[in-house]
N, C-alpha and C positions, 0 to 999 in steps of 0.2 A: 212157664215163667215167657215164653215166647206169648202166650195170650195176654199173661198180665203186664208186657213190655208195651204190648200192642195198645193196650186200653190205657197206659200212662202215657205215652205220645200217641194217641189221637187226633189228637188238633195240631200233631206236627205231620204238615201232610204237601199235595201235590200244589193244593190251592193256598196256603199258608205260604211257599217257597215263592209261587209265581207272583204276591205279593211281595218278598221282601228280598230277591234274588241283587236288583241296583244295588243296593245298599249292604251286602253280603259281599267279604274278601271271595273271588272266584274259585278255587282251593277250600273252600269251607261248604261253598254251596255245594259242588262236586261230591264233598264227603257226605254231607247232607242228603244229596241225592243217591247215594249207594244207601245210605239209612231209612230212608226212603220207600225205596224198591225190596229191605230186608224186613221190614215193619207192615208196609201194609202192601198185598198182593194185586189189587187193583189201579195199586197209581200207574199203569202206563194209561188202563182206559180212562182214568179222570183226565191227564195229560192229553187223552185225544179230546175228550168232552170238551178242553178248555179250547184246545187248537180250533174247534169247532163252533167255537159260541158265535153269537148274533152281532155281538160288540167287539170291532174291527180292533181296537187297543186289548183288549183280551186274547185274539189272536196271534197278533206281533209280541205281545208278553208271553204269551205262552211259547211261542217258538224259540223267542232268545231264552228263555228259562230250562227251557229242555237240554238246547245245547250246553250250557252253562254248567247244568245240575249232572249233565253227561246221558242224558235219555233220550236224548234227539236219536242215535242208534236204533230204537227201541218205536219208534211212530215213524219212520221214516214214509211207508204209507198216504199216513197223514199229510204229511207237510208236502208230497206232492201231488196230492188232493191239493190243497193249496196256492199250489201253482198255479190252477183254475179261478182261483178268487177274480170277483168283480173289483175289488178295490187293488191298487198298482201298492201301493205301500207291504198291503199283506202276501204279494206275490214276490216283491221285491226282499223282504224277510226272509221266505220259505227258499230261495235261492241261495240268498246266505250263508241261511242254517245249512242247508244240503249241501253247500259246497266241502263244507268239513265233512262231509260224509265220505265220497268220496270212491261211493260201492258205484259200479257199475250204471246200477239204473238211476241214482242220484244227479250224475253223470249226464247221461243219456237226458233224465228231463230237463235239468238244467240247459244244454243244448237247446232243445225246441222250448227256452225261453230267449234263446236270440230272434226269435219273431213277433216279441212280444210288442206292444201299441204302446208300450212306454218306455221310454227312452231312459229312465233309471232302472228299470228291470234289466232292459238289454243291454246295457252298461256293468252293472253287477254281473248278468251270465257269461259276459266276456270277462272280466277281472277274474272270476271264479274258475272262468274253463285256460284261460292264462295261468292262474298260480297251480294248475291243475298239470302243465306240460313243462314246471319248470320245479318241479321238486328236486330238492338236493339229488347228486351224484350217488347213486352205488345202492339208491332204490330201484324195486322191477314194478313191472305192473302185475304180479301176481298177487294175491291178497295172503293175508297175513290169518292167524287163525281167528282172528272174528269176524273173518268175513270183510274189512273192512280193505279198501285197494291200497295199497304203501306205492302204487310209483303212477304213473301218468296215465290217465284215464282212456282222453281223447289224442286221436292222431293227427297231430293240422299241423303242414308243415309249414307253414305262415302266420304262425299268431296272430305279428304285428299287424299282417296285411286286413286280417279279421277282426282286431281293435280297428283299425281305422274305418272298414268300410261301415260297422254298426255305432260307429259312433259318427258317422257321415263327411268323414273325410278323404275316401278313399275314392282318386276318380276315373275307377272302371266301374 
């Protein structure tokens, strides 16, 4: 039965969802991502291949689609590698997607982007790190059952000073 379902739905895959994700409701995209994970055991590898595409637009779309489909948690190492991309738009997108992961590794990688040559990448990194420090009260920094950090990952006493410094308005 499972093989018959896979055969019937083989054209419903990661590349197709990357192509269509912007035109579909995010809740439907997430359910589609879950379905793809069930019918295509190689879907995460296909996603990694798209994230490593030589075409900038494909890398960006794949990163955004991975987040909306809920597959970004399965490709964190590849997203971290994207932080070294020569294209600042790709790096900025990777920072943004990694910001939703909230693991120690992703937050450490984002913190490393505070020195990026691109102002936009630095601003996105600051925004993500500030958001990580302002999660709702009651959440702690322990990891939940999925391994995703549920609380602040960065311990910075004055994030507004951090923000001013990297936006160029800090007098020190």
